[in-house]
Structures are given as structure tokens and as C-alpha cells.
C-alpha atoms as one frame of an Amber mdcrd trajectory, in Angstrom:
protein
  -2.997 -23.665   6.222  -5.163 -20.783   7.455  -4.588 -18.846   4.248  -5.248
 -21.756   1.914  -7.623 -20.750  -0.867 -10.199 -23.500  -0.467 -12.513 -22.396
  -3.257 -10.127 -22.002  -6.180 -10.311 -25.523  -7.724 -14.091 -25.582  -7.258
 -14.536 -22.201  -8.927 -12.306 -23.171 -11.833 -14.371 -26.249 -12.572 -17.672
 -24.573 -11.812 -17.196 -21.966 -14.543 -17.776 -24.353 -17.472 -14.511 -26.157
 -16.837 -11.405 -24.017 -17.282 -13.327 -21.795 -19.666 -11.116 -18.768 -18.999
  -7.931 -20.455 -17.866  -5.920 -18.270 -20.238  -6.824 -15.075 -18.384  -7.338
 -16.342 -14.839  -4.783 -16.048 -12.069  -4.881 -19.725 -11.231  -2.181 -20.035
  -8.567  -0.714 -23.006 -10.443  -4.048 -24.716 -11.078  -3.958 -24.495 -14.885
  -0.496 -26.058 -14.981  -1.774 -28.826 -12.699  -4.799 -29.516 -14.895  -2.675
 -29.381 -18.043  -0.286 -31.978 -16.615  -3.256 -34.140 -15.658  -4.753 -33.855
 -19.142  -1.438 -34.698 -20.824  -1.122 -37.834 -18.728  -4.700 -38.936 -19.419
  -4.240 -38.401 -23.148  -1.000 -40.382 -23.126  -2.299 -43.267 -21.000  -6.052
 -43.581 -21.612  -7.093 -46.983 -23.002 -10.870 -46.778 -22.525 -12.264 -45.830
 -25.928 -15.569 -44.815 -24.302 -13.783 -41.758 -22.890 -13.644 -40.153 -26.304
 -12.008 -36.831 -25.658  -8.709 -38.159 -24.304  -8.450 -40.793 -27.005  -9.396
 -38.349 -29.762  -6.710 -35.855 -28.732  -4.115 -38.629 -28.806  -5.357 -39.751
 -32.216  -4.885 -36.210 -33.591  -1.362 -36.077 -32.156  -0.543 -39.463 -33.692
  -1.861 -38.253 -37.045   0.406 -35.193 -36.829   3.276 -37.520 -35.997   2.618
 -39.636 -39.104   2.265 -36.540 -41.313   5.291 -34.610 -40.108   7.402 -36.838
 -37.871   6.920 -34.393 -34.988   7.646 -35.646 -31.486   4.463 -37.229 -30.117
   4.928 -36.127 -26.492   5.620 -32.517 -27.533   2.600 -32.501 -29.828   0.310
 -33.805 -27.076   1.662 -31.176 -24.681   0.870 -28.347 -27.107  -2.584 -29.638
 -28.065  -3.636 -30.099 -24.467  -3.557 -26.338 -23.916  -6.389 -25.413 -26.335
  -8.183 -28.619 -25.279  -8.121 -27.601 -21.617 -11.415 -25.717 -21.700 -13.498
 -28.664 -22.827 -11.502 -31.535 -21.351 -11.887 -30.277 -17.765 -15.648 -29.835
 -18.079 -17.408 -33.071 -17.053 -20.412 -32.116 -19.200 -18.376 -31.922 -22.395
 -17.954 -35.682 -22.743 -21.706 -36.241 -23.072 -21.943 -33.315 -25.509 -19.142
 -34.785 -27.605 -21.071 -38.036 -28.046 -23.888 -36.095 -29.762 -21.713 -34.789
 -32.614 -19.998 -36.421 -35.555 -16.314 -35.768 -35.273 -14.471 -34.187 -38.209
 -10.974 -35.681 -38.006  -9.532 -33.414 -40.689 -10.917 -30.305 -38.959  -9.192
 -31.409 -35.745  -6.017 -31.896 -37.750  -6.311 -28.366 -39.143  -6.615 -27.107
 -35.561  -3.420 -28.969 -34.708  -1.679 -27.413 -37.722  -2.752 -23.944 -36.510
  -1.307 -24.604 -33.041   1.933 -26.192 -34.264   2.793 -23.847 -37.159   2.415
 -26.609 -39.744   1.639 -24.406 -42.745   2.115 -27.046 -45.504  -0.291 -29.396
 -43.720  -2.764 -26.547 -43.220  -2.674 -25.587 -46.913  -3.277 -29.194 -47.955
  -6.306 -29.464 -45.650  -7.660 -26.151 -46.950  -7.381 -27.456 -50.523  -9.386
 -30.475 -49.384 -12.212 -28.144 -48.397 -11.783 -27.898 -44.627 -13.032 -24.492
 -43.444 -10.940 -22.623 -40.855 -13.998 -21.025 -39.252 -15.676 -24.343 -38.377
 -15.697 -25.255 -34.698 -13.849 -28.330 -33.494 -15.356 -29.838 -30.353 -11.865
 -30.675 -29.173 -10.011 -27.402 -29.738 -12.254 -24.522 -30.993 -11.887 -23.202
 -34.575  -8.610 -23.159 -36.551  -8.810 -19.432 -37.276  -9.219 -18.662 -33.572
  -6.259 -20.868 -32.705  -4.006 -19.297 -35.347  -4.625 -15.860 -33.819  -4.315
 -17.202 -30.275  -0.969 -18.895 -30.975   0.308 -15.749 -32.700   0.962 -17.249
 -36.139   0.401 -14.233 -38.408   1.192 -16.104 -41.638  -1.205 -18.927 -40.759
  -3.924 -16.440 -39.826  -3.585 -14.607 -43.132  -3.776 -17.869 -45.066  -6.983
 -18.745 -43.210  -8.395 -15.263 -43.768  -7.667 -15.450 -47.506  -9.662 -18.708
 -47.671 -12.627 -17.274 -45.748 -15.450 -15.102 -47.135 -15.874 -11.619 -45.683
 -19.021 -12.725 -43.873 -20.862 -16.010 -43.275 -24.317 -15.838 -41.655 -24.861
 -18.588 -39.093 -28.382 -18.145 -37.739 -30.501 -16.186 -35.268 -28.242 -16.413
 -32.197 -25.290 -14.200 -31.329 -22.677 -14.414 -32.549 -24.846 -15.031 -35.612
 -22.094 -14.642 -38.178 -18.441 -15.307 -38.798 -15.932 -14.331 -41.448 -12.341
 -13.413 -42.156 -12.514 -10.657 -39.501 -15.193 -12.309 -37.437 -15.585 -13.036
 -33.708 -13.378 -16.141 -33.624 -10.180 -14.596 -34.975 -10.637 -11.462 -32.846
 -11.204 -13.499 -29.693  -8.090 -15.546 -30.361  -6.027 -12.404 -30.843  -7.292
 -10.660 -27.711  -6.679 -13.791 -25.637  -3.066 -13.592 -26.785  -2.976  -9.915
 -25.823  -0.856  -8.914 -28.824  -2.123  -5.618 -30.244  -0.535  -6.235 -33.664
  -2.339  -9.581 -33.865  -5.598  -7.897 -32.858  -5.187  -5.362 -35.671  -4.483
  -8.178 -38.135  -7.603 -10.033 -36.986  -9.788  -6.941 -37.464  -8.175  -5.675
 -40.669  -7.113  -8.694 -42.784  -4.954  -7.803 -45.837  -7.246 -10.014 -47.955
 -10.406  -7.988 -47.306 -12.145  -6.375 -50.262 -10.880  -2.866 -49.456  -7.489
  -3.301 -47.712  -7.058   0.404 -46.836 -10.553   0.918 -45.447 -10.691   1.547
 -41.678 -14.408   0.704 -41.474 -15.381  -2.469 -39.656 -17.979  -4.245 -41.779
 -19.364  -0.981 -43.110 -19.296   0.953 -39.831 -16.741   3.786 -39.497 -13.964
   3.498 -36.937 -15.075   5.342 -33.807 -18.767   5.051 -34.711 -19.455   1.316
 -34.511 -22.784   0.436 -32.887 -21.859  -1.572 -29.798 -25.142  -3.479 -29.897
 -25.192  -4.272 -33.614 -24.046  -7.535 -35.179 -20.619  -6.193 -36.070 -20.163
  -4.255 -32.850 -21.065  -7.311 -30.791 -17.997  -9.138 -32.107 -15.729  -6.349
 -30.865 -17.579  -5.708 -27.621 -17.725  -9.396 -26.682 -14.011  -9.749 -27.417
 -13.239  -7.184 -24.715 -14.215  -9.778 -22.123 -11.499 -12.136 -23.433  -8.460
  -9.994 -22.706  -6.526  -9.050 -19.613  -4.561  -6.409 -21.495  -5.699  -2.819
 -20.808  -3.993  -1.749 -24.043  -6.067  -4.192 -26.095  -9.269  -3.306 -24.241
  -8.700   0.411 -24.845  -8.034  -0.191 -28.551 -11.297  -2.129 -28.965 -13.176
   0.557 -27.027 -11.962   3.166 -29.523 -14.144   1.581 -32.232 -17.430   2.438
 -30.537 -19.649   5.494 -30.716 -20.773   5.181 -27.070 -19.058   4.318 -23.810
 -19.764   0.829 -22.548 -20.860  -0.239 -19.080 -17.758  -1.555 -17.369 -19.292
  -3.099 -14.258 -19.716  -6.604 -15.687 -16.083  -6.653 -16.770 -14.976  -5.317
 -13.396 -16.722  -8.182 -11.606 -15.265 -10.629 -14.140 -11.673  -9.512 -13.624
 -12.114  -9.381  -9.853 -13.181 -13.017 -10.065 -10.313 -13.955 -12.380  -7.705
 -12.034 -10.409  -6.443  -9.582 -13.041  -5.182  -6.670 -10.954  -4.021  -4.573
 -13.913  -7.450  -4.790 -15.564  -9.204  -4.001 -12.284  -7.112  -0.856 -11.864
  -7.721   0.135 -15.485 -11.505  -0.345 -15.233 -11.713   1.563 -11.959  -9.718
   4.416 -13.498 -12.147   4.344 -16.447 -15.065   4.924 -14.084 -16.423   1.448
 -13.269 -18.692   1.441 -10.205 -17.241  -0.567  -7.295 -20.756  -1.845  -6.535
 -20.691  -3.804  -9.787 -23.919  -5.159 -11.235 -27.145  -6.126  -9.487 -26.478
  -9.830  -9.160 -25.457 -12.302  -6.496 -22.236 -12.905  -8.411 -21.817  -9.374
  -9.725 -20.271  -7.578  -6.767 -16.552  -6.987  -7.440 -15.499  -7.109  -3.780
 -17.398 -10.336  -3.171 -15.859 -11.885  -6.293 -12.328 -10.950  -5.207 -12.955
 -12.267  -1.689 -14.480 -15.530  -2.899 -11.458 -16.199  -5.108  -8.810 -15.137
  -2.568  -7.299 -12.211  -4.493  -5.930 -10.178  -1.584  -4.361  -7.413  -3.683
  -7.646  -6.789  -5.491  -9.578  -6.742  -2.204  -7.170  -4.069  -0.961  -7.493
  -1.828  -4.013 -11.295  -2.111  -4.022 -11.469  -1.115  -0.371  -9.060   1.761
  -1.054 -11.335   2.901  -3.905 -14.368   2.979  -1.608 -15.997  -0.427  -2.151
 -18.745  -1.036   0.430 -18.128  -4.269   2.349 -21.799  -4.215   3.438 -23.276
  -3.652  -0.019 -26.374  -5.741  -0.614 -28.370  -5.264   2.563 -30.804  -7.646
   4.228 -34.205  -8.614   2.938 -37.426  -9.097   4.920 -36.529 -12.681   5.870
 -33.340 -11.562   7.601 -30.982 -13.024   5.017 -28.665 -10.983   2.861 -30.285
 -10.494  -0.547 -27.215  -9.135  -2.279 -23.606 -10.247  -2.380 -22.641 -11.049
   1.211 -18.996 -10.014   1.057 -17.945 -11.537   4.378 -19.685 -14.815   3.487
 -17.829 -14.816   0.172 -14.529 -14.333   1.983 -15.360 -17.176   4.365 -16.247
 -19.447   1.445 -12.905 -18.588  -0.156 -11.100 -19.718   2.973  -8.576 -16.869
   3.279  -8.492 -15.747   6.905  -6.305 -12.742   6.003  -9.109 -11.343   3.829
 -11.696 -12.125   6.504  -9.671 -10.183   9.077  -9.174  -7.326   6.613 -12.958
  -6.991   6.187 -13.497  -7.100   9.945 -10.829  -4.429  10.438 -12.535  -2.396
   7.716 -15.728  -2.342   9.757 -17.955  -4.902   8.027 -21.279  -5.135   9.887
 -21.636  -8.340  11.944 -24.558  -7.240  14.094 -27.760  -9.236  14.451 -27.823
 -12.311  12.258 -25.342 -10.988   9.706 -22.584 -13.337  10.863 -24.732 -16.438
  10.418 -24.117 -16.982   6.710 -20.337 -16.317   6.880 -20.074 -18.768   9.787
 -22.081 -21.403   7.932 -19.820 -20.997   4.864 -16.691 -21.414   7.012 -18.148
 -24.523   8.636 -18.989 -25.945   5.234 -15.345 -25.855   4.092 -14.146 -26.929
   7.574 -11.904 -23.910   8.026 -10.991 -24.156  11.707  -9.294 -20.754  11.904
 -12.201 -18.755  10.458 -14.817 -20.687  12.442 -12.978 -20.010  15.704 -12.567
 -16.353  14.755 -16.320 -15.995  14.119 -17.288 -17.919  17.248 -15.233 -15.455
  19.270 -17.353 -12.631  17.859 -20.736 -14.157  18.798 -20.766 -15.203  22.456
 -24.573 -15.531  22.342 -24.516 -18.110  19.553 -26.911 -20.334  21.484 -29.776
 -17.960  20.778 -31.697 -16.868  17.745 -31.923 -17.975  14.178 -28.692 -19.599
  12.990 -27.706 -20.411  16.554 -25.568 -23.186  17.980 -28.117 -26.007  17.683
 -28.867 -25.186  14.056 -25.187 -25.023  13.082 -24.449 -28.243  14.941 -27.231
 -30.011  13.052 -25.974 -28.497   9.780 -22.428 -29.759  10.394 -23.678 -33.213
  11.374 -25.966 -33.455   8.343 -23.061 -32.551   6.051 -20.858 -35.169   7.687
 -18.413 -32.524   8.936 -17.187 -34.368  12.012 -14.340 -31.911  12.662 -16.833
 -29.046  12.801 -19.199 -30.952  15.093 -16.299 -31.516  17.466 -15.185 -27.886
  17.221 -18.655 -26.498  17.887 -19.099 -28.767  20.876 -15.713 -27.651  22.253
 -15.976 -23.934  21.556 -19.580 -23.295  22.502 -20.323 -24.318  26.075
């Protein structure tokens, strides 16, 4: 129990639902949520809960069109639906839009390799680049599910470029952001190449990407943004390196390093460190790679960051005595992995003064008996000073943490 990762389910849901479930080391959580979603879709009878009922309706429509097994169809469709269906905010957002049933059906065809159904829907005028609020866009799903023939059919039906408005990504097209993102999520380099260089483009042998030469694409331009943004959707170093080869300048890798430390992708962390990413990450509370790895209980990543010189005390204290940067030890305590906490202590993390207050408060908040006792043993003078015994006791009582109230009363005499 001491090494239970307390924060993982909270972090998964806190990041816009399971928004990156496909590239996150979830310790079984994505399979759990998928099973839950499948059951809700199969059993839901309340029509006010639209998303579950709508997914089942799409599966039933596929069943009528093709005779496919309903349970199998629901199981497949619940994977691309996982991002939105696990976000409690998405249900209210769904009520604001008019659902396009045929677009949802085209998404299902892309996931299930139903090419005849897809061609019929395309003839009816359904666009593969339109976004379904259940599943994403059909062209993204075709690339994600690795259906090269389906992707090429969608590309052939899509103009080279469609302008969408003032916000990025402000355009789409046959080689636009959606198809590239789907391909990089899959991690298949051949699919990535197909997404970037569709056979149906105006000049099939041209290696330019929307007018910009290979190796000289402006990372910050409209076209370059599609490639650069896609790099954050893959956990394949090979795919990341291929996309990087398009650009004229080297990108800043620190954001991606923090991202993959949070998601638990050891191979990408090693690759980014080898490429020169700074172990300090970016200047943000949630941008320190070591803190992100500690908060999400990725022990192997914590070890490699410490081996590469990551500073467990990075952030420092501000004038009010509280840590203004990423408090690494507090992040480890919030994650609930006592092995990581001990590793940081053995590595010499500074616990002098009031620096142990926030880690102790985080451990109390998740009621982690082992970590709380460990910290209490390090601060025999807890009765005194800011963040002392009386404050923590009041905090535990106010939060309704009876086990922590009892522990504090027992441990601190």
C-alpha cells in the first residue's frame, strides 16, 4: 500500500479527461476506463446522458448497415470516444451542438475498416475533415487506426487546403493537422509519411510541405505549426526525429520533456535528454520534469533524471517562505509513492527550515500514513513555527481527514 500511486486517476481526469490516454503510461487505468465506458454505452437508458446513448446509436446503425457484431463495434468505438466520454465537461458541451449522425457513422467506418460504407457517405457529401464531437474527425481516425486505403480515399476527397479561421490550427486539408496527428499517435512512420505526402496531392513527387522545402519549414508558420504540434502527440523517438527533420531551426524541447515525464514515456525522455533538453524544464509550476515524474509515480524516469543531473531543489523559495517553483518533494508526496520520496531524501533534497511543510501537507491530504510518519520523523520540532503541529491538525480536521488527525495526535506529543 505504501507504494500505491494515489494521484494517477486524478491526474488522468484532470487533464481534460483522458486526453492523451493513447500515449500515457496508465498502469491499467485506460483499460479500466474503457471497460467502464463500454458498460455505460451498453446499459445506459437515460436519454439525457447523450454521449453514451449516441455512441450506442452509432454502433446500432453500423450493425444495421453491415451486420457487424454490436458488442465488438461498441468496444472498438469506445476507444476513440474515451477522450471526450471521460471528461465531465464534455456532456454540457455536447448539448450545445447539433449532432451530425452521418458524420459519426463515417467516423465509425474509419475505425472499423468499412470502406464501402465510407464511400457511400462521402458520395452523400460528408466531409472527412469535419470534427465529430463523439470521436474526432474521420481522417484523423483513419490514420490513427492505420487504414492506409481509407486514408487515401479521404485524402482524395479533400482539397489541398481549407482555411478555418483566425485560431491555430487555422486550416485543414488532405495533409493537414488532423491526419498527421492521427498518424503520429499510431507511431507508424509509413503512415506518417502517407499523411504528409498524400498520393492525391497536386504534385505527387514534390517533397515540399505546402510550398516550404523539406528541411526549411518555418516552425512557427501555419504549415510548420501542423508538424511541430504533431510532435507532442507521439511517443516514438523515430517519428519525432522524422518530423524534426522538416524544420530549418531546432525546437525547444523542454515543454515536451515535461510532457513525457508526466505521461511516463521513458524512451522519449531519454531521447529528449540526449537531444539536449534542459532537465530544469520550463518556467512553470507544472513544467519541471522531475516534479512531473514524481507527481505521477514514474520511478524509472525519476532515476534517469537524477542521473542526468536534475536538481531536486530547483525552484527556490520566495519572500513569503513558500516554494515559488516546482516543489519536487511536495510533488512526490502528492503522488503517494514512498519509494520516490525516499529516493529524493537519499539524493539530498533540502528539508531545512519550512521546506518540509508543503510536502507534509500534501501527504496528509491524501492520507498516506507511511509518508506522513516518515516526514514527522524528520521534524521533531513540528510544534513550532509556520506550518507547525497545530496548523496541520486544524488542516486535517477541516478536510475531514480523521485518520490524519488521529495520526498527528499520536505521533506528535
